[in-house]
C-alpha positions in Angstrom: 138.3 186.1 293.5 136.8 188.5 295.8 139.5 187.8 298.4 141.6 188.7 296.0 140.1 192.0 295.2 139.7 193.4 298.6 143.7 192.3 299.0 144.8 194.4 295.9 142.1 197.3 297.3 143.7 197.8 300.4 146.9 197.4 298.9 146.1 200.6 296.7 144.7 202.4 299.7 148.1 201.9 301.5 150.2 203.0 298.6 147.9 206.0 298.3 146.1 205.1 294.9 142.4 205.1 295.9 139.9 205.7 293.4 138.2 207.7 296.2 139.3 211.6 295.7 138.6 214.6 297.1 137.2 216.8 294.0 137.4 221.1 294.1 136.3 223.1 291.7 137.0 226.8 291.5 135.4 229.7 289.9 136.2 233.8 289.8 133.3 235.2 287.9 132.9 238.2 290.6 136.9 238.6 290.7 136.4 242.6 290.3 134.7 242.0 294.3 137.3 239.5 295.1 134.9 236.4 295.5 135.5 233.2 293.9 133.1 230.6 294.1 134.3 227.0 295.4 133.2 223.3 295.3 133.8 220.7 297.3 132.8 216.9 296.5 133.7 214.0 298.7 132.0 210.4 297.9 132.2 206.9 299.2 131.7 208.4 303.1 131.0 205.7 305.1 130.3 207.5 308.5 126.6 208.9 309.3 128.8 212.1 309.5 131.2 214.1 308.0 133.0 217.4 309.7 134.3 220.0 307.2 136.3 222.9 308.4 138.8 225.8 307.6 142.4 225.7 308.6 143.4 227.5 311.7 146.7 227.5 310.0 149.4 227.3 307.3 152.2 225.9 306.4 155.4 228.3 307.0 153.6 230.3 309.5 153.5 230.1 313.1 150.6 231.5 313.9 147.0 230.9 314.0 144.8 232.8 311.2 141.2 232.5 311.3 140.3 231.5 307.5 137.0 230.6 308.1 135.8 234.3 308.7 136.3 234.6 304.8 133.2 232.0 303.9 130.1 232.6 303.7 127.0 231.3 301.4 127.8 227.7 302.3 125.3 225.4 301.1 125.7 221.3 301.4 123.4 218.9 299.1 123.7 215.5 298.6 124.7 213.5 295.5 120.9 213.7 294.4 121.2 217.7 294.5 119.2 217.3 298.1 120.3 220.2 300.6 121.7 219.2 303.9 121.8 221.3 307.1 125.3 221.3 308.4 125.7 222.3 311.9 128.5 224.6 313.3 130.3 223.0 316.7 132.8 225.9 316.5 133.7 228.9 313.9 135.7 227.0 311.4 133.9 223.2 311.2 130.5 222.7 309.6 129.2 218.8 311.1 126.9 217.3 308.0 124.9 214.3 308.7 122.3 212.9 306.6 123.9 212.3 303.2 123.7 209.7 301.0 127.6 209.0 300.4 128.3 211.9 298.5 128.8 215.4 300.0 128.9 218.7 297.8 129.7 222.0 299.9 129.8 224.7 297.6 130.8 228.3 299.0 131.9 231.9 298.3 135.2 233.1 299.5 136.2 236.7 299.7 139.8 237.3 299.1 141.6 240.1 299.0 145.2 239.8 300.6 148.1 238.8 298.7 151.2 237.7 300.7 152.5 234.2 301.9 149.6 233.2 303.9 146.3 234.9 302.5 144.6 235.0 299.4 143.8 237.8 297.2 141.1 238.0 293.7 140.9 240.8 291.5 141.1 241.2 287.9 145.0 241.2 287.7 145.2 237.4 289.5 144.1 234.7 291.7 146.7 234.3 293.9 145.8 231.4 296.0 147.5 230.0 299.9 145.3 226.9 300.0 144.4 226.8 303.5 143.2 230.6 303.2 141.1 229.3 300.3 139.5 225.6 300.6 137.4 223.6 302.9 138.6 220.2 304.1 137.8 217.1 305.8 139.7 216.1 308.5 139.2 212.5 308.1 139.8 211.8 304.8 143.7 213.7 305.2 145.1 210.6 302.8 142.5 210.5 300.1 144.3 211.7 296.7 142.7 215.8 296.0 142.1 216.9 292.1 141.3 220.3 292.0 139.6 221.9 288.4 140.6 225.7 288.1 137.7 227.3 285.6 139.7 230.1 284.0 138.3 233.6 283.0 139.0 233.2 278.9 139.4 237.2 279.2 141.6 237.8 281.8 144.5 235.9 279.6 145.1 233.7 282.6 147.4 231.0 283.6 148.5 228.7 286.4 151.6 228.2 288.0 152.0 226.0 291.5 154.1 223.1 292.3 150.7 220.7 292.2 150.9 218.0 290.1 149.6 218.8 286.1 146.4 216.6 285.6 144.6 217.6 282.6 143.9 221.6 280.9 143.3 223.3 284.1 143.2 220.3 286.4 145.8 219.7 289.5 146.7 216.9 292.1 148.2 216.3 295.3 148.2 213.2 296.8 147.4 213.8 300.3 145.6 216.8 302.7 149.1 217.8 303.6 151.3 218.3 300.4 147.7 220.1 299.0 147.7 222.9 302.0 151.6 223.3 301.2 151.0 223.8 297.6 150.0 227.4 296.4 148.8 228.7 293.1 149.4 232.1 291.0 146.9 232.4 288.6 147.7 235.3 286.5 148.6 236.5 283.1 152.4 236.2 284.5 155.5 235.5 282.3 157.8 232.5 282.5 161.5 231.9 282.7 163.4 228.6 283.6 166.6 226.8 283.3 167.8 223.2 284.0 170.2 222.0 286.8 171.6 218.7 287.8 171.9 216.9 290.8 172.9 213.0 291.3 171.9 211.9 287.8 168.6 213.9 287.9 167.7 216.9 286.3 165.2 219.5 287.4 163.8 222.7 286.3 164.1 225.7 288.0 161.2 228.3 287.0 160.3 231.9 287.9 156.4 232.5 287.5 156.5 236.5 287.4 153.4 238.6 287.6 154.6 242.2 287.2 153.8 245.5 285.7 157.1 245.9 283.9 158.7 244.5 281.0 160.3 240.9 279.7 164.3 242.5 279.8 163.6 243.4 283.6 162.3 239.7 283.8 165.5 238.5 281.7 167.7 240.4 284.2 166.4 239.7 287.5 165.9 235.7 286.6 169.8 236.0 286.1 170.5 236.9 289.6 168.1 234.4 290.8 169.9 231.7 289.0 173.0 233.0 290.4 171.5 232.4 293.8 170.3 229.2 292.7 174.2 227.9 292.2 175.4 229.4 295.0 173.1 228.1 297.5 173.4 224.2 296.1 176.7 224.8 296.7 176.4 224.8 300.9 174.5 221.7 300.5 176.6 219.8 297.7 173.7 218.9 296.3 169.5 219.9 295.6 167.0 218.3 297.1 164.7 215.4 295.0 162.2 218.4 293.9 159.5 216.7 293.2 158.3 216.5 289.6 161.5 217.6 288.8 160.4 221.3 289.0 161.0 223.9 291.6 158.7 227.5 290.8 159.4 231.2 292.1 155.4 232.4 292.3 156.5 236.2 292.3 154.2 238.7 292.5 155.1 242.0 292.4 152.0 244.3 292.0 151.1 247.5 293.8 147.9 245.8 295.8 149.6 243.0 297.1 151.6 242.9 300.8 155.5 242.2 301.0 156.4 238.8 302.1 158.0 235.4 301.3 157.1 232.3 302.0 158.7 228.7 301.8 157.0 225.7 300.3 158.1 222.5 299.5 158.8 222.8 296.3 158.0 226.4 295.4 158.0 229.5 297.5 155.9 232.5 297.3 157.3 236.6 296.6 155.3 239.2 297.0 156.3 242.8 297.2 154.9 246.4 295.9 158.1 247.2 294.7 158.4 246.5 290.5 161.6 245.7 289.2 161.7 248.8 287.0 162.4 251.1 290.4 164.2 249.6 293.3 162.6 246.1 293.5 165.5 244.6 291.6 168.0 244.9 294.7 165.1 245.3 297.6 163.5 242.2 296.4 166.2 239.7 295.5 167.0 239.1 299.5 163.7 237.1 299.9 164.6 235.0 296.7 167.9 234.0 299.0 166.0 233.3 301.7 163.2 231.4 300.8 165.3 229.2 298.8 167.6 228.3 301.0 164.6 226.8 303.1 163.9 224.5 300.5 166.4 222.6 302.3 166.7 224.5 305.6 163.0 224.1 307.3 161.1 221.9 304.2 163.5 218.7 304.3 166.3 219.5 307.5 162.6 219.9 309.5 162.0 220.6 313.2 160.4 217.1 314.6 158.3 220.1 316.6 156.5 221.0 313.3 155.7 217.4 312.4 153.3 217.0 311.4 151.9 220.5 310.6 148.9 220.9 312.6 145.8 222.5 310.6 143.5 223.0 313.9 146.3 224.6 316.7 149.8 226.2 316.2 153.1 223.7 316.2 155.4 225.7 319.0 158.9 225.0 318.2 162.2 225.8 319.9 164.5 225.4 316.7 163.3 228.6 314.7 166.4 230.1 315.5 168.1 227.5 313.3 165.5 227.1 311.1 164.8 231.1 310.0 167.9 232.6 311.8 170.4 230.2 309.9 168.5 230.4 306.7 168.8 234.4 307.5 172.6 234.4 308.1 172.7 232.9 304.5 170.4 235.1 303.0 172.9 238.4 302.7 176.0 235.7 302.6 174.4 234.2 299.3 174.0 237.2 298.0 177.7 238.5 298.7 179.0 234.9 297.1 176.6 235.6 293.6 178.2 239.0 293.4 174.8 240.8 294.2 176.5 242.4 297.1 179.9 243.8 297.5 182.1 242.3 300.1 181.7 246.2 301.8 178.0 246.3 301.4 177.7 242.5 303.0 180.0 243.6 306.2 177.9 246.8 306.5 174.7 245.3 306.6 175.4 242.9 309.0 175.7 246.0 311.8 171.7 246.0 311.6 171.1 242.6 313.2 174.1 242.9 315.5 172.8 246.0 317.0 169.0 245.2 317.4 169.9 241.6 319.0 172.9 242.0 321.1 171.3 245.8 322.7 168.4 244.8 323.3 166.9 244.0 326.9 165.0 241.1 326.0 168.5 238.8 326.3 167.7 238.7 330.3 164.2 237.5 329.9 164.4 234.6 327.3 167.5 232.3 324.9 166.9 231.7 321.5 165.2 228.7 322.0 163.0 230.4 324.1 162.3 233.7 321.7 161.5 230.4 318.8 158.9 229.6 321.6 156.9 233.1 321.0 156.6 232.7 317.3 152.8 231.8 317.7 152.3 235.4 319.2 154.5 237.3 316.8 154.9 235.3 313.6 151.9 237.9 311.3 149.8 237.4 314.6 147.4 240.0 315.6 146.3 241.2 318.7 144.5 244.4 320.1 146.2 244.8 323.0 149.5 246.2 323.5 152.8 244.5 324.1 156.2 244.9 325.6 158.1 243.0 323.0 160.8 246.2 322.6 161.8 244.9 326.3 161.0 241.2 326.0 161.7 239.6 322.5 164.2 239.5 320.0 163.3 237.9 316.3 164.4 234.4 315.9 165.5 235.3 312.6 167.9 238.2 313.5 169.0 236.5 316.6 169.9 232.9 314.6 171.5 235.1 312.3 173.9 236.5 314.6 174.8 232.8 315.9 175.2 231.5 312.5 177.7 234.1 311.7 179.5 233.5 315.0 179.4 229.9 314.8 180.7 230.2 311.3 183.7 232.6 312.3 184.2 230.4 315.4 184.6 227.5 313.4 186.6 229.0 310.6 188.9 230.0 313.8 189.1 227.0 315.4 190.7 225.1 312.2 190.8 225.8 308.6 189.5 223.5 306.8 186.0 224.2 309.2 183.2 226.1 308.0 179.0 226.5 308.7 178.7 225.0 305.2 180.4 221.8 305.9 178.4 221.7 309.1 175.3 222.4 307.1 176.0 219.8 304.7 176.4 217.3 307.7 173.0 218.1 309.1 171.5 217.8 305.1 173.0 214.5 305.1 171.8 213.1 308.6 167.9 214.8 308.7 167.3 216.6 305.5 168.0 214.0 302.6 166.6 211.7 305.0 164.0 213.6 306.2 164.3 213.0 309.7 162.8 215.6 311.5 165.5 216.6 313.9 165.5 218.3 317.4 167.6 220.7 319.4 169.7 217.9 320.4 170.2 216.2 317.1 172.1 220.1 316.1 174.3 219.8 319.2 175.5 216.4 318.8 176.3 216.4 314.9 178.5 219.6 316.0 180.3 217.8 318.5 180.9 215.3 315.8 181.7 217.7 313.0 184.2 219.9 315.6 184.7 218.2 319.0 182.7 217.8 321.8 184.1 220.8 324.2 183.9 223.1 321.0 180.3 222.0 320.6 179.2 222.0 324.5 180.4 225.7 324.7 178.7 227.0 322.1 174.9 225.7 323.0 175.7 226.1 326.7 176.6 229.7 326.4 174.7 230.5 323.1 171.7 228.4 322.5 171.0 227.1 326.0 171.8 231.2 327.5 172.5 234.4 326.5 175.5 235.2 326.3 177.3 237.4 323.8 180.2 235.6 321.3 183.8 237.9 321.2 182.9 239.6 317.8 185.7 241.6 318.1 188.2 239.3 318.1 186.3 236.9 315.8 185.8 239.5 313.1 189.8 240.7 313.7 190.7 237.1 312.6 188.8 238.4 308.6 190.1 242.0 308.6 186.8 243.2 309.7 186.4 245.9 312.5 183.7 246.9 315.1 183.6 250.7 315.6 181.5 252.6 318.2 181.5 256.2 318.3 182.1 257.0 321.9 181.7 260.4 321.6 177.4 260.2 320.4 175.1 260.9 323.4 171.9 258.4 323.5 169.0 258.8 325.4 166.8 256.0 324.0 163.8 257.7 323.0 162.5 256.6 319.8 160.2 259.9 318.6 157.7 260.3 315.8 156.4 264.0 314.9 152.9 264.2 314.4 151.0 266.8 311.9 151.0 269.2 314.4 154.8 268.8 314.7 154.5 267.1 318.3 157.6 265.2 319.1 155.4 261.9 320.3 157.5 258.6 322.1 156.0 256.2 320.1 157.3 252.9 321.3 157.7 251.7 325.1 161.4 252.7 325.8 164.3 250.1 326.3 164.7 248.9 329.8 168.5 250.4 331.1 168.2 253.4 328.2 168.1 256.7 329.9 164.9 257.2 329.0 163.4 254.3 330.8 165.5 255.5 333.8 163.8 258.3 334.0 160.0 257.3 333.6 159.6 258.6 329.9 156.9 256.5 328.6 154.9 255.9 325.8 152.8 258.7 324.1 154.8 261.2 326.1 155.1 264.7 324.2 158.6 265.8 324.4 158.3 270.2 324.6 162.2 270.7 324.9 165.3 270.0 326.0 167.2 272.6 328.0 164.4 274.7 327.4 165.2 274.9 323.6 162.0 273.6 321.3 162.2 271.6 318.2 159.8 271.0 315.5 161.0 268.2 313.3 163.6 265.2 313.4 166.3 267.0 311.5 166.5 270.2 314.2 166.2 267.5 317.4 169.8 265.7 315.7 171.3 269.1 315.7 170.2 270.0 319.2 171.5 266.8 320.3 174.9 267.5 318.9 175.4 270.0 321.6 175.7 267.3 324.1 178.1 264.7 325.4 177.8 261.3 327.1 177.6 261.6 331.1 176.2 265.2 330.4 172.9 265.9 332.2 170.5 267.9 330.5 166.6 268.6 331.2 164.0 267.6 329.5 160.4 269.0 329.5 157.1 266.6 328.6 153.6 266.3 328.5 151.8 263.1 329.9 148.1 263.4 330.4 147.9 267.0 329.9 150.1 267.7 332.4 153.7 269.7 331.4 156.4 267.7 334.0 160.6 268.0 334.1 162.9 265.9 334.7 166.8 265.3 334.5 168.1 263.0 332.0 172.0 261.6 332.1 173.1 261.1 328.5 174.6 257.7 327.6 176.9 256.6 325.1 175.5 255.3 321.8 175.9 251.3 322.0 175.2 251.4 318.4 178.3 249.6 316.2 179.8 249.7 312.9 181.0 246.4 311.0 183.8 247.7 308.5 186.0 245.8 306.0 190.2 246.9 307.0 191.2 248.0 304.0 194.8 247.8 304.9 194.2 244.1 306.7 197.2 241.7 306.5 197.4 239.0 303.8 196.1 236.1 306.6 193.3 237.9 307.4 192.4 238.9 303.7 192.7 235.1 302.8 191.2 234.1 305.3 188.1 237.2 304.4 187.9 235.4 300.9 187.4 232.1 301.7 184.5 233.0 304.3 182.7 234.8 301.3 183.9 232.6 298.8 184.5 235.4 296.3 187.6 234.5 294.5 
């Protein structure tokens, strides 16, 4: 009988049903000062020394974040309450020895930034990103986790999370990876939900909204969310199999938060200082579109370079142009298809990313894959030394977005029944639904399967492995869309900010190739005059520049290191373009545009 019991125990552990659990308790008595008291209990410990640590990363982010800096008053005891000394081998870790098989770790957490990475505790809410909040034991990563929230009755708080409900204020996760990926919003929030069906299963799509607005505003906003949910399902043909049959939007639109959005497996964090009563109804909805698309692309269609997610070092991925960039392409397109943006608004809005990407000198240094490699340096990462990113970096969000646009239009131009939606469906079927992590080569071979070897090889060679510019003018023309450039508008390439003394200060490093760069102007130079004409604000400067034309030479007087200098600049043509609908486009182009924007 003993052998049978051992075999059963081993089987239960392998299936994730071990009785040993990592147990947390968190309380918020000192919320007014942004503190939480947290306790972690570890039992059935076999090793003489157990290490606990704070994460340095957070799922959905690609850079390091030193969460241990907000942990203090840490006390360790054994199962009998005896204090144990913990040693610190590095800033993130505590090594605990001399225990009796049980370890209790209690500590205070300070938290006052609500976004997709950090945590915030005050008397309106406890906004908890798990890696920023809870110490964990790496060696016990496969154990189930239970967490109990001690809520203050005076604050009328309730809990919203993708964690599984185990009882009153008690929730669980099957392992550390799932726990770390499961943010929690505790507040007096309002809830909206609706049911969707997919492949014989019903799912609840839920909004937990913490905001200072009205119930009517919440309902109006949720109607927009419902339209987005339906349109994004249409791209992939089905919903993912949401765990616990629920997906939750954790929206916190409060004045003290920091604007952000962060995807998770069965939920997303949405934060903004804009209330729904003002411009938030329009401004915040784009983040909803972006983050819900991630339920497919990133959470399940997942780059191999992000697996397994590392809580000690940053994962470096070369596929973020697809994971984040193609998601960004669909962000606006879905809003158009849902009727939240008009065709005119959507097409006009494409110009921002187009100008940013294709007018950047950074393409000379890195292709989209290499831009993705820069994520650990730019994804909410912080540093104190200046960087030259204006000349060397293009966001993989924007770069991937304009490449997604180019691929969609190219497929639709190649053949009437080809489009990016169906390519994404194929990627979903091969790598998302099966949850097999993909590589860049997998994306290439899938495009070959979908559109042919010649097309796929050409697209990847030119635009992913290299940094060439697609022929947007020709592509857009087939859909009744025009690119317009004002050839008479002069361009100097100077980014100016006026200080309180009306000094015109260059506030960014000039971009390579611009007139400002060529004549040696630099960040923090003060522009005193143009052709001896002075100015004290942005409007006066714009009016002054209207006097000149591209190719004309002007005298620039500026101050650097308290020395006044004169130089000559030859104005260029403004490289910015506008993207506009052709109101009189032919029937063929109009039909193709309607099919693309799917507004019929």
